[in-house]
C-alpha positions, 0 to 999 in steps of 0.5 A, a space after each residue: 161643046 156641052 149641050 144646053 141644059 135640058 132642065 130648061 124649056 126650049 122656049 126659055 133657052 131661045 129667049 135666053 139666046 135672044 137676050 144674050 145676043 141683045 147683050 152682045 150687040 150693046 158692045 163690040 167688045 163682048 166676046 162671049 156671054 153664057 148663061 149657066 146652071 148652078 151645076 155648071 152646064 151651059 143653058 145658052 151662049 152668045 159667041 165663043 161656042 168652042 169654049 162656052 161649056 168650059 166657061 160655064 163650068 168654071 164660072 159656076 164654081 166661081 159663083 159658088 165661091 163668091 157666095 161662100 166668101 160673102 157669107 163668111 164675111 157676113 155680107 149679103 148675096 154677091 151682086 157680081 164677081 169681076 175679074 180684070 185682066 190685061 186683055 179684058 174683063 170677065 163678069 159673073 153675075 148671079 140671079 136672084 131667082 131661088 127656084 132656078 139658080 143660074 149665073 151670067 158670065 160675060 167676057 169682054 175685051 179691054 175696049 169696054 169700060 167696066 161701068 158700061 159692061 156692068 150696066 148692060 150685064 145687069 140689065 140682061 140679068 134682070 130680064 132673064 130673072 123675070 123670064 125664069 120667075 114666070 
């Protein structure tokens, strides 16, 4: 397991863990949520600690690719990247905080509807963005 990213204060990391726990409580289908730094390091995680570091690294790369493809397509910044699989869904949401580019990744079983999952993840992201700005 990668250690949490030390560039973020212990207070911010603790707050992020609380928010990810609250996100996890919105649905029994959420198997993992991880807040990731721009360079792929885990900041905080909910469940799945055995793989959260690897998910953080991969989701950071996918977030960067989604930003590049939307830029090439002439679109504004991506809101979310959605991977639907037979067994569930993976969401990757970037934050709008320029000073601390982080992303939130959520892995959920197929028990959750995509709309509910997006709503909960976006609300969590907004709360985390406010903490990162202040």
